[in-house]
N, C-alpha and C positions, 0 to 999 in steps of 0.2 A: 742336561735338559730335564725339566720337571716331568714326572710321570703322572698322567691324568687318569682319573677313575670315572667311568661312566655311572650315571645315576638314572635309573629308569624313571621316566616321567609319564604323566597322565594328561592327555590333551583333548581339547574339543575343537573340531573343525566343521566346516560347512561347505558342501560341494557348490561350486559356482554355476549352478544350472541356469540362473537367470542373469548372469554377469553381462553388463554392458556399461557404457558411460553415456548417460543421458542428461546429466547435469554437472555443474562444477562447484565443488565445495573444498577443493585444494588445488594447488598450482599444477599438479600432474594431470588433472582431468580436463580433457578437451573433447566435448561431444562431437566436434566435426571430424575427429579422427576415427576411422572404423575400428571396431573391436570384433574379435572372433571368439564367440562363446565356447565353441568346441575346442579351440586351442587352449583357452583358459582352463577348461575342465581337464584336458590332457596334461597340462603342466602341473596343475593342482594335484592330480592323481599320483604323479611321480613323487611329490612331497609326502603325500599320505602313505604311499607304499614304502618310502624310505623310513619313515617313523616306525612302521610296523616291522620292517626288516631289522631295524636297530633294537627291537624288543619293547618299544613303548606301547602303551595302551592309548588308542585313539577312539574317542566317541564322536558321533555325528549328530548335529542338530539339523532338522529339516529346513531347507532353504525356503524363504517366503517369496511368493510371486510378487513382482514389483518392488523387490528389495535387493537390488543388484550388489550392494555393498555388504550384504550379510556374510559373504565369504570371509570378510575380515573379522573373524570371531574374537580376536584379541580385544576388540573394542566392546565386546558383549558382556564384560564383567571383570571383577577382580576377586579371586578366591583364595582364602587361607583357612586351613583347618575346618573345612566343611561349611564355611560361611561364604555366601556369594553376595558381594556388593554390586548391585545391578547398575546398568548404565542409564544415563539421562543425556541423550545426544544433544549437541549444540544445534544441529541443523534438522529441520523438520523432515527432510528427505530420508533420514535414517530413524526417525522416531518409531516407525512401525516395527522395527526390530526389537524394541524393548520388551514388549509382552511375550514375544517368542522365546527370547533368552530366559526371561523370568520363569515362564512355564517349564522350560526344559530343566532349569536348576531345581525347581520344586519337585517335578516328576522324578528326578533322579536323586532325591533325598538331601539336597542342600538347603541349609537355612538361608533364606533370601532377605536381604536388607534393601528396601526400595529407597533410593536416594532422594534427598531434597535438593541437592546441588548438581550442577551440570558436570558430568564426568564421562569419559569415554574408556572406562575400564583399564585393561592392561596396556592399552595404547599409551596411557600417561602414568600408570602406576607399575613400578617394577620392584620386586622384592629382592633386596640385596642383603643377604644374611638375615638379620632381624630388623632391618630398617627398610621403610618404604620410601623409594625415590619417587617423587611426584612432579610431573611436568605441568607447566601452565604457560600461557602466552597466546595460544591459538584455540584450543578446544576446552579442556578441563579447566575449571575455575579454581582460584586459590582457596575459596571456601570449601571446595570438595576435598582439599588436602586436610583441612581440619576434620571434616566429616569422616574420611577414611581412617584417620588416626583414631577417632573415637570408636569406630566400628570394630577395629582390630586391636586396639590397645597397644599400638606399636609407634615408635618414633617415626616422624615423617620429615624428610628433607625436601624442601621445595626447590625446584630448578626451573628457571625461566628460559624458554625457547625464543629466539629472536629471528631465525631464518625461516620464512614461510614454507620453504621446501621441506623442512623438518618440523611439521606441525604437531606431531606426536612425539613423546619422549622415546618410544621404541624405534623411531627412525634415526635417532641421533645417539643412542646409547644402548649397549648390549650387555646383559649379565652373562658372563661366561661360566660361572660356577654357581649353579642353582642352590647347592647346599655346601656350607663350610663349617669347620669347627668353630666353637665360640672363641671370639677374639682374633680369628684369622682374617686377613684381608680378602675381600671378595674380588674375584677376577672380573674386571670390567674393561670394556672398550668404548670409546666415545669420540665424537667430533667436536673439539673445543669451540670452534667458531659458530656452532649452532646455538650456543648458550651466551647469556649476557655475562659481563665481567664478574659480577658477584658469584654467579653459579659456577663459572670456571674456577674461581678460587676455592669454592666449596668442594668441587670434585677433586681438585688437586690435593686438598687436605685429606679427604676421605680415602682416595685411591691413588696414592703416590706412585704405584707401579702399574697403573692402567695403561692400556694400549691407546695411543692417540692415532686416530685414523685420519687419512688425508681427505680433503674435500672431494677429490676425484673418486675415491671409493665410497664416501658417504653419499655422493650424488647418484650413485647407482643402487642405493638402498643396501649397501654392504652391511651396515649395522643392523638392519632389520632382519636379524638372524635368530636362530634357535640353537641353544647349547644344552647338552646333557652332562656337562662337566668334562667330557672327553671329545665328543663329536660336535663340531660346530657347523651348522648348515648355513651356507651363505650364497649370495649371488655370484655366478661365474665371472661377472665383470669386475668384481672387487679383488683384483689380482694382488694389489699391495697388501690388503687386509689378510688375504689367504696366507701370504708369506709371513706376516707378523704373527698370525695364529700358530703356524707350524714352528716358528722359532721359539714359541712358548710351550711347545709340547702338545698342542691340541691337534686333533685330526679334522682338518677342514674339508668339508664335502660340499660340492656345488650343486645347486638346483636352480634351473632357469624358470622364473615366474615373470618373464617380460610382459606377457599379456596382462597379468593382474597389476603390473606396475602402471599401466595406463589409467587405472583407477586410484593410484596413489598408495598401493599396498605391496608388501613383499612377504617373505617367509614368516616373520614373526607376526605380521598382521593377520595371517591365516591360522594362527596357532594360539589358542587360549589355554593356559595351564590350569588344570583342575587340581588344586591342593586340598587334600583331605578326602577320606573315603566317602563315596556316595552310597546310598542305601541299595 
């Protein structure tokens, strides 16, 4: 079995103090279903505490009143080497988050690039070694893939999502090894059926040893996970994925964010990686 090495990460999170589901912008959201803000906070706190316990640095951005989805900080930007590519949300319901994330990045010493193109940050952009995997089909546009490549000077691989349940790339694909040696294959897990045929071929070529996750585990947001190269935090309901991870030598840890799933978000959605030192 492969021995995995932990890599200490730097994250941005937002307490779900105003969490509720009052509108519908993804198939998971049903305003008629009651939500429990206190329960959402309690579950979120367990994820925050686990990151700290594992040795990671966690920053907090103040939640904005009337912005119930701000807890999903992964959508708040994409950061590499101290540069923050800010979000430009597709739906007006989330547009109020944009200046709050931009202000936080600037106040904490990041160089901010305000986008021209619609993008939802690390929800649709995932760094795989030195390549940016970029999702499109439901939220971020294909033109944002060109723009993010220009901002960071890195190759971009476009992937098209076709299942509305998996409307962001980070719901259908997980990066298991945040840092790899040059030329090494990045550890990846994904749900093949969430992508169109061309994207499936691309993923199979790039990641021949990837973990293929079942629809059953994908449907409980099993892939919306966070990994430090050794510890992979996943939904407790993704039992098959947990076994697959352990067979590859990862330490799978479960955290229940069932309340936040009512808004269409999970562990990764609540976790934005801050790459590069802030001031």
